[in-house]
N, C-alpha and C positions, 0 to 999 in steps of 0.2 A: 480979438487978440489970441484967444485960446485956440481958435481954428488955425491961425497962421502957425502957432507954435506946434500944433499937432502935425501939420503938413511938413514942417521942417524936420521934426523928429522922425516921421514916417519916411521922408526922403533920405535921411541919414541911415536909417535901418536898411532900406532897400539898397543903397549904395554899398554898405558894408557886406550885404549878402552877395552882390555881384562881384566885389573885390575878393571875397573869401572863396567864391566858386572859381574864379579865374586863377587865384593864387595856388589852390590846392588841386590842380588838375593832374595829379600823379597817375591817373588811369591811362594817360597817354603813353606811358612807358611800359615796355614789355617786361614784366617782372618774372617771366618764366625762364629767362636766360640772363645770366650775369656775364658781362663783358669786362675784360681787363685790358687797359691800354697803358703803355709806357711811352712817354715822349717829352717834348720841350714846350713850355708855355710860351706862346707868342703874344698873347694879350691877356691882361689880368684885370678883373673887376671885383673889388671887395666891397660890394654895395648891397643895399636892401632892395627887394626882400630876400634875394639870394645872391651869393657871389657867383660869378661866371668867369670862366677862363676859356681861351682858345688854345687848343693843344694840337701840336703836330705829332701824329703817331700813325704808324702803319701806312705811311705815304699819303696821309689824308689830314685835312684840318677839321678838328672836332670842336664842337661847342660843348663844354662841360658845365652843367648846372650844379652848383655846390650848395651848402647850407647857408642860412643867414649868418652874417658876420659875427653877431654876438655869440652864436653857438660855436663857430669855428674858433673864436678867441678863447671861449671858456674851455675848449678841449685842446688848446695848445697850438692851433694853426694860425700863425700870424700872417699879416699882409705880406711881409717879406718872404715867407716860405713859398708863396705862390706868385712871386714877381716874374716879370718877363725874363726868359732865359732859364728858369728853374726846370730841373728834370724831376718829373713826378710820375707816379703810377696811380691810376684811378680805377676803381671797380664800381660798376653800376649797371644801369638799365638803359637801353636805347629807346629813343622816342619812336613810336610806331609810324608817325607821319613825317618825321624829320630824321632820316637815318644817320645823319651826321651829328646828332645831339644825344648826349648821354647824361643821365641824372646820376651823380656820383653817390655811392653809399659810403665809400671810404677813400681816403687819399693818403699816399705815402710820399712825403716830401723830406728829403734828407734822410735822417735816421728814425723818423717817427711816422707812425701810421695813426691817422685820426679817423674815428667813426663819425660820420656826418649826420646820421639820422638819430 
């Protein structure tokens, strides 16, 4: 019985390590250059582990990775602020292997700018 319990605990620990590694893969983003985009949100996801929106800007469709919803809410960015059709400006870093993906450090929606990190 103890052996089975140890295996379950070990499996859970290993799974958490894999999830944590996959979740915090920020090294994929080029932090040497900040990019600023202004455009219209065409798809909005206010979900865990990170919010994600599609943004039309500079004649291109971008995937913008945001902060976790609880952080956005705590800092005053509501789901309605980033709804489809909203005009926003995001600043962040481009993914090295996916050049149409940006990790946002801050977002300006309406009259407010929210730091996401």
